C-alpha positions in Angstrom: -8.7 -22.9 -31.1 -6.6 -20.4 -29.4 -6.6 -16.8 -28.3 -3.8 -14.5 -27.4 -2.1 -14.8 -24.4 -2.9 -11.9 -22.4 -1.5 -12.6 -19.2 0.5 -9.8 -17.2 3.0 -10.1 -14.5 1.3 -8.7 -11.4 4.5 -7.6 -9.7 3.7 -5.6 -6.7 5.3 -2.4 -5.4 7.8 -1.9 -2.6 6.0 -0.5 0.0 4.2 3.1 -0.9 5.2 5.3 1.6 2.8 5.3 5.0 3.1 8.7 6.6 2.8 8.1 10.3 1.6 10.6 13.2 3.4 10.9 16.3 1.6 12.1 19.3 3.4 14.9 21.1 0.9 16.8 23.5 2.0 20.5 23.7 -0.6 21.7 26.5 -1.1 18.4 28.7 -3.3 18.7 31.4 -2.3 20.1 34.8 -1.3 17.3 37.6 -3.5 17.9 40.8 -2.5 17.5 44.4 -1.0 18.6 47.5 2.7 18.5 48.4 3.2 15.8 45.3 1.8 18.1 42.9 5.1 20.2 42.1 7.1 16.8 41.7 4.5 15.2 39.7 4.6 18.3 37.4 8.1 17.9 36.8 8.1 14.1 36.1 5.4 15.0 33.8 7.5 17.7 31.8 10.3 15.7 31.8 8.7 12.5 30.2 6.9 14.8 27.6 10.8 15.9 26.6 11.2 12.3 26.1 8.3 11.5 24.6 9.3 14.5 21.7 13.0 13.0 21.8 11.8 9.8 21.0 9.3 10.8 18.5 12.2 12.5 16.3 14.1 9.7 16.4 11.5 7.7 15.2 11.1 10.2 12.2 14.6 9.3 10.9 14.1 5.6 11.7 16.2 4.9 14.9 13.3 2.5 16.1 15.6 0.9 19.1 16.9 4.5 20.3 13.3 5.9 20.1 11.5 2.8 21.7 14.2 3.2 24.7 13.3 6.8 25.5 9.6 6.4 25.1 9.6 3.5 27.4 11.7 5.9 29.9 8.8 8.4 29.4 6.2 6.2 30.1 8.1 5.2 33.1 8.4 8.3 34.2 4.5 8.8 33.9 3.9 5.8 36.4 6.2 7.1 39.2 4.1 10.5 39.1 0.9 8.0 39.0 -0.1 9.5 35.4 0.2 6.3 33.8 -4.0 6.4 33.4 -4.1 9.6 31.8 -4.4 10.7 28.1 -0.5 12.0 28.2 0.4 8.1 28.9 -1.9 7.1 25.9 0.1 9.5 23.7 3.0 8.0 24.9 2.0 4.4 24.6 0.9 5.5 20.7 4.2 6.3 19.9 5.8 3.4 21.6 3.0 1.2 19.4 4.1 2.7 16.1 8.0 2.2 17.1 6.7 -1.4 18.0 4.8 -1.5 14.3 7.7 -0.2 12.6 10.0 -2.9 14.0 7.5 -5.5 13.0 6.5 -6.5 16.6 3.1 -6.1 15.4 0.9 -7.8 18.7 2.7 -5.6 20.8 2.2 -2.9 18.9 -1.8 -3.7 18.6 -2.0 -3.9 22.9 -0.3 -0.6 23.1 -2.9 1.0 20.6 -5.8 -0.9 22.4 -4.4 0.4 25.9 -3.6 4.1 24.5 -7.0 4.2 23.0 -8.5 3.6 26.6 -6.8 6.3 27.8 -7.3 9.1 25.6 -11.0 8.6 25.0 -11.6 7.9 28.5 -10.3 11.5 29.5 -10.6 13.4 26.1 -13.4 11.8 24.5 -13.2 10.7 20.7 -13.8 13.8 19.3 -10.0 15.2 19.5 -6.5 15.7 17.9 -5.0 12.7 20.1 -7.7 10.1 19.1 -7.6 10.9 15.3 -3.6 10.7 15.3 -4.1 7.1 17.3 -6.3 6.0 14.8 -4.1 7.3 11.8 -1.2 5.3 13.3 -3.5 2.1 14.0 -4.5 2.0 10.5 -0.7 1.6 9.5 -0.6 -1.5 11.7 -3.6 -3.0 9.7 -2.0 -2.0 6.6 1.0 -3.9 7.6 -1.0 -7.0 8.6 -2.7 -6.9 5.4 -6.3 -6.1 6.9 -7.0 -3.5 4.4 -10.3 -3.1 4.9 -9.8 -2.0 8.6 -7.5 0.4 7.6 -10.0 1.9 5.4 -12.4 2.0 8.1 -10.1 3.5 10.5 -8.7 6.1 8.0 -12.4 7.4 7.4 -13.0 7.8 11.4 -10.0 10.1 11.8 -10.5 12.2 8.5 -14.1 12.2 10.1 -12.6 13.8 13.4 -10.3 15.7 11.7 -13.2 17.3 10.0 -15.2 17.9 13.0 -12.4 19.6 14.7 -11.6 21.9 11.9 -8.3 20.3 11.4 -8.9 18.6 7.9 -6.3 21.1 6.1 -3.4 20.4 8.7 -0.3 18.0 7.8 -1.8 15.3 10.1 -4.8 15.6 8.2 -2.6 15.1 5.2 -1.0 11.6 6.9 -4.7 10.9 7.4 -5.6 11.2 3.6 -2.5 9.8 2.5 -2.6 6.3 4.4 -6.3 6.0 3.2 -5.6 6.3 -0.3 -3.2 3.8 0.4 -5.5 1.3 1.8 -7.8 1.8 -1.2 -4.9 1.4 -3.4 -3.8 -1.9 -1.9 -7.6 -2.7 -2.7 -7.2 -1.8 -6.1 -9.7 0.8 -5.8 -7.5 2.9 -7.8 -10.0 5.6 -8.8 -10.8 6.5 -4.8 -7.1 6.7 -4.3 -6.0 9.1 -6.7 -8.1 12.3 -5.3 -6.5 11.6 -1.6 -3.4 11.5 -2.6 -3.7 14.5 -4.5 -5.5 16.2 -1.4 -2.9 15.2 0.9 -0.3 16.8 -1.4 -1.9 20.0 -1.9 -2.1 20.4 2.1 1.7 19.4 2.3 2.6 22.1 0.1 0.1 24.8 1.4 1.9 24.2 5.0 5.8 24.3 3.9 7.0 25.7 7.4 5.3 22.8 9.2 8.3 20.5 10.1 5.9 17.2 9.8 5.3 18.3 6.1 6.6 15.7 3.7 5.2 16.0 0.2 7.7 13.2 -0.9 5.5 10.5 0.5 1.9 11.3 -1.0 3.7 12.4 -4.4 5.5 8.9 -4.5 1.8 7.1 -3.7 0.4 9.3 -6.6 2.6 7.8 -9.1 2.7 4.5 -7.7 -1.1 4.6 -8.4 -0.9 6.3 -11.9 1.5 3.3 -12.9 -0.9 0.9 -12.0 -3.7 2.2 -14.3 -1.2 2.7 -16.9 -0.6 6.5 -16.8 3.5 6.1 -17.1 4.6 9.2 -18.0 2.8 10.8 -15.3 4.4 8.3 -12.9 7.6 9.0 -13.9 7.0 12.6 -13.6 5.7 12.7 -9.9 8.2 9.9 -8.9 10.7 12.1 -10.3 9.9 15.2 -8.2 9.3 13.3 -5.3 13.1 11.6 -5.9 14.2 15.2 -5.9 12.5 16.1 -2.4 13.8 13.1 -0.6 17.6 13.7 -1.7 17.3 17.2 -0.4 16.7 15.3 3.0 19.1 12.8 3.6 18.4 10.3 5.9 14.9 11.6 6.9 12.7 8.6 5.3 14.7 6.0 4.2 11.7 3.7 3.7 10.2 6.4 1.3 13.6 6.8 -0.5 13.7 2.9 -1.2 10.0 3.1 -2.5 10.7 5.9 -5.0 13.6 4.5 -6.4 12.0 0.9 -6.4 8.8 2.1 -8.5 10.7 4.6 -10.6 12.7 1.5 -11.8 9.6 -0.4 -12.9 8.0 2.6 -14.8 11.3 2.6 -16.7 11.5 -1.0 -17.3 7.8 -0.4 -19.0 9.0 2.3 -21.2 12.0 -0.1 -21.9 15.1 1.5 -20.6 16.2 -1.3 -18.9 19.8 0.3 -18.3 18.5 3.0 -16.0 15.9 0.7 -14.9 18.5 -1.8 -13.3 20.7 1.1 -12.0 17.7 2.4 -9.9 16.7 -0.9 -8.7 20.5 -1.8 -7.5 20.4 1.6 -5.7 16.9 0.9 -3.8 18.6 -2.6 -2.9 21.7 -1.0 -1.6 19.7 2.0 0.6 17.4 -0.7 1.9 20.1 -3.1 2.9 21.9 0.0 4.3 19.5 1.6 6.1 16.3 -0.6 6.6 18.2 -4.0 6.8 17.9 -7.0 4.5 15.3 -8.6 7.3 12.9 -5.6 6.8 9.6 -6.6 4.4 10.9 -3.8 2.1 13.8 -5.2 1.4 11.7 -8.6 -0.1 9.8 -6.0 -2.1 12.7 -4.3 -3.4 14.1 -7.7 -4.5 10.6 -8.5 -6.2 11.4 -5.6 -8.2 15.0 -6.6 -9.2 13.3 -10.0 -10.2 10.0 -8.2 -12.3 13.3 -6.9 -14.5 14.4 -10.0 -15.4 10.9 -11.3 -16.3 10.5 -7.9 -18.4 13.5 -9.1 -20.1 12.2 -12.7 -20.8 14.8 -13.9 -18.5 12.1 -16.5 -16.5 14.6 -18.8 -15.1 16.7 -16.0 -13.3 13.2 -14.8 -12.3 11.5 -17.5 -11.1 14.8 -17.8 -8.6 14.3 -14.3 -7.5 10.7 -14.7 -7.0 10.8 -18.0 -5.2 13.6 -16.3 -2.3 10.7 -13.4 -2.5 8.4 -15.8 -1.6 10.4 -17.6 1.2 11.4 -14.1 2.5 7.5 -13.1 2.8 6.2 -16.1 4.1 8.8 -16.1 6.9 8.3 -12.8 8.0 4.7 -11.7 7.6 2.7 -15.5 7.7 1.5 -17.5 4.7 -1.8 -15.5 4.8 -0.8 -12.1 4.1 -1.8 -10.2 0.7 1.9 -9.7 -0.2 2.4 -13.6 -0.2 -0.6 -13.9 -2.5 1.2 -11.2 -4.8 4.4 -13.2 -4.3 2.9 -16.5 -5.7 1.4 -14.9 -8.5 4.8 -13.5 -9.5 6.1 -16.5 -9.6 3.2 -18.8 -11.2 3.6 -16.3 -14.3 7.1 -16.9 -14.8 6.4 -20.8 -14.3 3.5 -20.4 -16.7 6.0 -18.8 -19.1 8.7 -21.9 -18.7 5.7 -24.5 -19.3 5.3 -25.6 -16.1 1.8 -25.4 -16.2 1.3 -27.7 -12.9 3.1 -25.9 -10.2 2.0 -22.6 -12.0 -2.0 -23.9 -11.4 -1.2 -24.6 -7.7 0.3 -21.2 -7.0 -2.3 -19.4 -8.2 -4.9 -21.5 -6.5 -3.3 -20.5 -3.3 -3.1 -16.8 -4.0 -6.4 -16.7 -4.9 -7.8 -18.2 -1.6 -5.6 -15.3 0.3 -6.8 -12.8 -2.2 -10.5 -13.9 -1.6 -9.9 -13.5 2.2 -8.2 -10.2 2.0 -9.9 -8.5 -0.6 -13.3 -10.3 -1.2 -14.6 -12.6 -4.0 -15.7 -9.6 -6.1 -12.6 -7.5 -5.8 -10.2 -6.6 -9.1 -7.4 -8.6 -7.7 -8.8 -11.4 -7.4 -10.2 -11.2 -11.0 -6.8 -10.9 -12.2 -6.0 -14.0 -10.4 -8.9 -16.0 -11.7 -8.3 -14.8 -15.1 -4.3 -15.7 -14.9 -5.9 -19.1 -13.8 -7.6 -19.1 -17.1 -4.9 -18.8 -19.1 -2.8 -21.6 -17.3 -5.8 -24.0 -17.9 -6.1 -23.1 -21.7 -2.3 -23.4 -22.2 -2.9 -27.0 -20.6 -6.0 -27.8 -23.0 -8.2 -27.9 -20.2 -10.9 -25.8 -22.0 -13.6 -26.4 -19.5 -11.7 -25.2 -16.6 -10.2 -22.1 -18.8 -13.9 -21.2 -19.5 -15.0 -21.1 -16.0 -12.3 -19.4 -14.6 -12.8 -16.8 -17.3 -16.1 -16.6 -16.5 -15.5 -16.1 -12.4 -13.1 -13.5 -13.5 -15.2 -11.5 -15.5 -17.9 -11.7 -13.0 -15.8 -10.4 -10.0 -14.0 -7.8 -12.4 -17.6 -6.0 -13.2 -18.7 -6.4 -9.6 -15.3 -4.2 -8.6 -16.1 -1.3 -10.8 -15.9 0.0 -14.4 -17.8 -1.9 -16.6 -16.7 -0.3 -19.4 -12.9 -0.6 -18.2 -10.8 -1.5 -21.9 -9.3 -4.8 -19.9 -12.8 -6.2 -19.4 -13.6 -5.8 -23.1 -10.4 -7.7 -23.8 -11.2 -10.6 -21.2 -14.5 -10.9 -22.8 -13.2 -11.2 -26.5 -10.9 -14.1 -25.2 -13.9 -15.3 -23.3 -15.9 -15.5 -26.3 -13.5 -17.6 -28.4 -13.4 -20.0 -25.3 -17.0 -20.2 -25.3 -17.2 -21.1 -29.5 -14.6 -23.6 -28.6 -17.3 -25.0 -26.3 -20.1 -24.7 -28.6 -21.8 -22.5 -26.2 -22.5 -19.9 -29.5 -24.9 -17.9 -28.0 -23.2 -17.1 -25.1 -20.0 -16.1 -27.0 -22.3 -14.2 -29.2 -23.8 -12.2 -26.3 -19.6 -11.8 -24.9 -18.5 -10.3 -28.5 -21.4 -8.1 -28.2 -20.5 -6.8 -25.0 -16.8 -6.3 -25.9 -17.6 -4.6 -29.0 -19.9 -2.2 -26.9 -16.9 -1.4 -24.4 -14.7 -0.8 -27.5 -17.0 1.6 -28.8 -17.9 3.6 -25.8 -13.9 3.9 -24.8 -13.2 5.0 -28.5 -16.1 7.9 -28.0 -14.9 8.7 -24.7 -11.3 9.2 -26.1 -12.7 11.0 -29.1 -14.5 13.3 -26.7 -11.6 13.7 -24.4 -9.7 14.8 -27.5 -12.3 17.3 -28.6 -12.4 19.1 -25.1 -8.7 19.3 -24.9 -8.4 21.0 -28.7 -11.6 23.0 -27.4 -9.4 24.3 -24.5 -6.2 25.2 -26.4 
């Protein structure tokens, strides 16, 4: 007995926009001393000017030039014997950010650790400088695939901002945006959505602030909406974000690339392939020109291009594209990064459609191992891979393995969130059919009952929502 193939391509998004916080101490502590005091003050003032110039270059993506200025700034503080102060900590935070954006992750972590020591020793933890440091350090955790750590640091940073009553500033909006992004990466879309929305509201309320950047959380909200199937809302928000970013050319190429890529996927899912391919090519060209073909964002953008081939059933071409993306990400990020798991799954899906079941099985198993380490045994992403593996086993007539994998998928899905999610209902229906093949009739009936219950629940919820909208009108 067969059941409908439910496999969906888990194509990941090109890196959603990350908002980073640059630390620029406006009123540095006075330098104490006798005759050397005036000279030290002068060196400190010069160092802070270099720090601000380096910060500005970082915003525009000129990381090499920014790093040079920031290192000069730190050298001046060393000359003034101020390299053990919170001021030096702020400069090291910015150096760490440049290193992180340049993918020198170990050196970035070392700078963040030293900055933490200096800032907390002089100012304590309950200060704006430490909150900013936590926000930037969370970005490093995002880039290295440690999403749970990014969530912890983001929450810690926002608690500080609440304590010092700066929760409505643009810096707090950056914290909320990045915290939402970490939750998004963990598949916790319902938790991420209000954070993006709040970040947008804060940015819109502070238009005069030069740090204000509404395009980033607006795009991330669109990416989140795309994942839960709200395609029209995703299209609207990414279109708004694109207009904002185009009005500030060169300001944030990473966000610009991400918007174009995500919008291309939304249009492809709406079957507008011509427009989708145009945007995808624009994203590839912009990424190559501004970030370079060695940047991880380029691999993510290539993944989008391959996904367009997959959606148009050009599986052989999609396989070539996803193999290239996998090679790039394994080389740049390492074999156990969560993005590599997504690449493995994307490639496995296309191999499944080409009936290369043995290779697809091996790739899904590898992806699952990475996801279990990165997200845990009971995450929605791990559940999806178990489900896809069940499909491959079923297609290759391994019914017992298929039933076992589907059961694991359902248990992981239930543990990860909404037990009335429509997807779970569909999975349960397929699971019931598998159980019948194994003559496990009582279990099959129980799965059918649960599936029907979910369908009824969602039908009633939809009817209730429709009635509420009618009443409001």
